[in-house]
C-alpha atoms as one frame of an Amber mdcrd trajectory, in Angstrom:
protein
 285.308 -94.551 102.499 285.439 -94.923 106.267 286.026 -91.774 108.314 287.002
 -91.228 111.943 285.695 -87.933 113.274 287.621 -87.340 116.486 287.412 -84.341
 118.817 289.850 -83.353 121.534 288.238 -81.400 124.389 291.313 -79.155 124.533
 290.125 -77.701 121.208 287.711 -75.620 123.296 290.209 -74.737 126.067 292.767
 -72.054 125.120 296.074 -72.112 126.958 298.492 -69.214 127.363 301.614 -71.281
 126.717 304.243 -68.727 127.750 302.330 -66.855 130.448 301.045 -69.902 132.333
 304.019 -72.189 131.596 302.081 -75.388 132.297 303.807 -78.716 131.869 301.864
 -81.592 130.330 302.439 -85.313 130.264 300.027 -88.228 130.135 300.366 -89.613
 133.666 298.188 -89.706 136.781 300.060 -86.883 138.501 299.195 -84.556 135.610
 295.661 -85.905 135.392 294.553 -84.704 138.828 297.090 -83.728 141.485 298.999
 -80.980 139.683 295.763 -79.144 138.895 295.462 -78.508 142.643 298.419 -76.144
 142.314 296.878 -74.430 139.293 293.674 -73.333 140.999 294.659 -69.702 140.430
 293.765 -70.301 136.769 290.126 -71.190 137.462 288.973 -67.717 136.465 291.142
 -67.699 133.319 291.362 -71.229 131.938 287.846 -71.441 130.580 285.952 -72.665
 127.540 285.708 -70.609 124.360 281.951 -71.137 124.076 282.216 -72.947 120.728
 281.298 -76.201 122.456 277.754 -74.964 123.117 276.527 -75.338 119.532 279.323
 -77.474 118.100 277.134 -80.494 117.343 274.493 -78.340 115.662 276.932 -77.282
 112.945 277.873 -80.815 111.911 276.341 -82.703 108.958 273.525 -85.033 109.956
 275.493 -87.998 108.614 278.017 -87.611 111.443 275.316 -87.528 114.089 273.285
 -90.410 112.719 271.395 -92.147 115.530 272.854 -95.461 114.400 276.296 -94.240
 115.472 277.867 -94.586 118.879 280.219 -92.009 120.310 283.429 -93.492 121.678
 284.747 -91.592 124.701 288.227 -91.731 126.218 290.519 -89.535 128.250 293.632
 -90.105 126.134 293.566 -89.287 122.447 295.692 -92.386 121.912 292.477 -94.410
 122.011 291.442 -92.847 118.707 294.240 -94.899 117.152 292.458 -98.087 118.222
 289.492 -97.046 116.069 291.456 -96.498 112.847 292.127-100.024 111.569 289.640
 -99.746 108.673 289.648 -95.948 108.395 290.693 -94.079 105.228 290.201 -90.514
 106.453 290.648 -88.957 109.891 289.078 -85.590 110.690 290.974 -84.384 113.749
 289.341 -81.508 115.669 292.130 -80.614 118.043 294.361 -77.843 119.390 297.320
 -80.063 118.393 297.965 -82.028 115.191 299.152 -85.160 117.077 301.896 -85.661
 114.488 304.840 -84.740 116.688 306.935 -87.839 116.056 306.891 -89.496 112.635
 307.984 -93.160 112.532 310.995 -93.964 110.375 311.073 -96.437 107.488 312.883
 -98.963 109.666 310.272 -98.625 112.389 307.390 -99.095 109.963 308.755-101.842
 107.745 311.885-103.362 109.300 310.601-104.252 112.748 312.407-101.485 114.656
 310.539-100.677 117.853 308.618 -97.463 118.402 305.886 -96.293 120.731 302.506
 -94.941 119.712 301.233 -92.280 122.110 298.777 -89.404 122.312 301.238 -87.074
 120.575 302.087 -89.158 117.498 299.185 -91.546 116.892 297.948 -89.556 113.875
 301.419 -89.546 112.283 301.792 -93.301 112.758 298.355 -93.997 111.285 298.934
 -91.700 108.290 302.346 -93.228 107.575 301.207 -96.834 107.329 299.095 -96.603
 104.156 299.483 -94.280 101.156 295.741 -93.930 100.547 295.072 -92.466 103.997
 294.150 -88.800 104.475 294.245 -86.606 107.577 292.369 -83.331 107.993 293.404
 -81.295 111.020 290.800 -78.774 112.160 292.384 -76.260 114.526 290.748 -73.482
 116.606 290.820 -70.003 115.093 292.436 -68.574 118.230 295.705 -70.279 117.255
 296.104 -67.639 114.564 298.802 -68.251 111.948 299.892 -71.868 112.289 302.022
 -71.954 109.130 305.207 -72.586 111.129 303.525 -75.375 113.074 302.396 -76.951
 109.806 305.983 -77.178 108.592 306.895 -79.891 111.082 308.915 -82.857 109.873
 306.655 -84.304 107.206 308.527 -86.477 104.762 307.912 -86.436 101.031 304.770
 -88.321 100.097 302.990 -87.490 103.337 302.506 -83.729 103.205 300.003 -83.872
 100.337 297.885 -86.269 102.423 297.787 -83.856 105.372 295.372 -80.920 105.285
 295.029 -78.214 107.922 292.149 -75.783 108.170 290.691 -73.451 110.763 287.374
 -74.229 112.400 285.746 -71.404 110.442 286.924 -72.966 107.185 285.782 -76.419
 108.294 282.250 -75.225 108.983 282.041 -74.083 105.354 283.372 -77.338 103.918
 282.082 -79.908 106.432 279.279 -81.276 104.181 281.883 -82.090 101.501 283.731
 -84.456 103.835 280.757 -86.752 104.333 279.032 -86.552 100.970 279.485 -90.139
  99.671 276.470 -92.274 100.527 278.730 -95.258 101.113 280.784 -93.440 103.745
 280.705 -94.778 107.283 281.587 -92.402 110.115 282.981 -93.303 113.546 282.683
 -90.560 116.177 285.176 -90.220 119.009 285.848 -87.581 121.672 288.607 -87.424
 124.268 288.919 -85.297 127.412 292.737 -84.980 127.497 292.598 -84.536 131.251
 296.343 -83.923 131.507 295.799 -80.833 129.338 292.342 -79.697 130.457 291.396
 -78.816 134.060 289.060 -80.725 136.405 286.835 -77.681 136.856 285.642 -78.227
 133.268 284.788 -81.931 133.687 281.064 -81.304 134.136 280.929 -79.317 130.901
 282.800 -82.108 129.130 280.207 -84.672 130.196 277.435 -82.313 129.105 279.175
 -81.906 125.742 279.316 -85.671 125.154 275.679 -86.155 126.158 274.605 -83.257
 123.906 275.763 -85.258 120.862 272.680 -87.416 121.298 274.705 -90.545 120.494
 275.014 -93.692 122.572 278.203 -93.604 124.640 280.910 -96.241 124.532 283.390
 -95.352 127.300 286.838 -96.720 126.449 288.681 -96.181 129.767 287.810 -96.838
 133.390 289.170 -96.185 136.875 290.935 -92.843 137.355 291.041 -92.431 133.564
 287.269 -92.734 133.120 286.485 -89.570 131.105 282.885 -89.405 132.311 283.877
 -89.315 135.991 284.629 -85.991 137.676 288.258 -85.852 138.836 287.547 -83.459
 141.709 285.025 -83.773 144.511 284.090 -81.075 147.028 287.124 -81.822 149.214
 289.428 -81.464 146.215 287.986 -78.035 145.448 288.476 -76.977 149.068 292.069
 -78.216 149.014 292.766 -76.337 145.788 291.276 -73.162 147.265 293.404 -73.514
 150.413 296.567 -74.093 148.385 295.745 -71.040 146.292 295.290 -68.854 149.381
 298.536 -70.083 150.935 300.391 -69.489 147.674 299.077 -65.928 147.509 300.295
 -65.274 151.066 303.759 -66.592 150.249 303.901 -64.472 147.110 302.870 -61.394
 149.098 305.533 -62.095 151.723 308.088 -62.543 148.967 307.188 -59.203 147.383
 307.360 -57.447 150.758 310.774 -58.964 151.477 311.999 -57.876 148.059 310.784
 -54.318 148.657 312.483 -54.187 152.050 315.739 -55.446 150.522 315.552 -52.786
 147.817 314.995 -50.051 150.402 317.934 -51.284 152.458 320.136 -51.438 149.350
 319.153 -47.914 148.287 320.037 -46.536 151.723 323.562 -47.912 151.339
C-alpha cells in the first residue's frame, strides 16, 4: 500500500472565522498584499505550539531518511503526488472535499476543475479502493456537522475523520505493513496563513530532517519569506493609520449621539 502523508500549515494556525471575517482565495493578492491590511492580527493569529514537536510523534517509517519531503504553497500540489497512492492521511484544518465531482465529470468527459479545496474529493472518487483519513486539530471541537458534507453513497465509508489526539494514538497502525511506501508532503497555504509565520514554517520543514523537494517557485515558493523589512514597516504604518481612522470614527459617532440626545 502506498500512502501520502500530507500536512497543511494552517493545521497549526487557528482562525476566528466570525470575529476576524477574513476572506480567502488562492491568488497573489491573497498571498501577500491583503495581509498588509491584517497586521492588527499579528498578536492574535499565532501558532498553537503543536508544530514544535509534531515530527517527534510520528512513526519512524514516515520520517525514513530515504524519503524526501515535497513542499508547496498550494495544497493542490498534493494531488500531483497521488497517482499511485492508495491511502491519503490529510493533516489539515479543512477536509479539502468541498466539491465532489459528478459521475458525468468523472466518466463521461464533462469538464471540472481540480483545486486546493476539492483535490482530496476528486482523488477519492476516482478509485473504489482508495481511503482518506482526515486528521483535524482538536481546537475545531465538534466537527460532526462538517463531516456530513455531500458525500455520495459508496464514498463515506472510505472517508475517516479523527482529531489529532486520536491520530497520535493510532498513528503506528497506519504505517504498519512492511511493504508500505510513504510520500511526505507539506504545504504553506499562504493565502490562509500570514507572512509573519513564514520563518516558523521554514523551520518546521527543516525540522523534519528530510531532503526538500520544492514544488513551486517565484512568488509561490513556499520556502521564501513573503515579507521583507519594508513590508513589515508598511503593515505597521497601515495599522497605525487604521487605528487613527477608527478612533476618529468613534469620536464622530459619540458627538452625533450627544447632539441627538440634546434634541
